[in-house]
C-alpha positions, 0 to 999 in steps of 0.5 A: 500500500505504501509503495502504491501511494509513493508511485501515485505521488511520484506520477503526480510530481512528474505531471506537475513538472511537465505542466510547468515546463515552459512552452518553447516557441518555434525556432523560426518566426517570421514577420512580413510587416516590415516588407510592406513599408520597405522602400528601394534601398540605396546602391546600384540598381538596374535602371530602366531608361524610360522610367516605366519600371521601378529600378531593380536593386542589384546585389540582392534577391528578387522574388519573381514569384508572388506565390512565395512572397508570403512564405519565404524571407531572405535572411541574408545575402553575401558575395565574395571571391573564391580562391580561383578569383570567381565570384560566389553569391549566397542567399540564406532563406527562411521557410516561414510556413508549417510545411516543406517548400521547394524554392528555385534560384538563379543568378545574373552576374553583371559587369560594372556597366550592368552588362551580363558577364555570362549567361544567367545560371540554371535554376537550382532547387533548394529544399526547405523543411517546415520552419527551417533555413536553407542556402542558395549559392552560385559561382560565376564562371567569369574570373575577373569582370563580375561587379554586381549580381541579381539573384531571382527566387521562385517557388519550385516547379 
């Protein structure tokens, strides 16, 4: 009888501890509201001579697919030289949904005058688990002339 009381008491104590355990929020939390007020950032941009289009910022990521504009956020964009002198670009993207996503990226490498230094890269697929972070990266084939880039992202097809 004493052992039974002790077991019931131990179970109750464990249940109380579990009930008091802090709730851990999801590791990835996204806030899209700052994007609604975001203006064109300073720096180089693909200018359109007639003024019919808004300039496209360079050295950034452009979401070319509205289907992922409220599902994926770009956390950071980096570029730098490789040991061979080519340029490697990288975009860290965050899946803000509760389900797996596939995104595709491609890169335009441009010279100082914003002319292509090589053909646009092929679309590369990045698999993102729910509420996770993934990386898109691409390396130029040109070893000397790349001065700017533009990464395009779309939902995987």
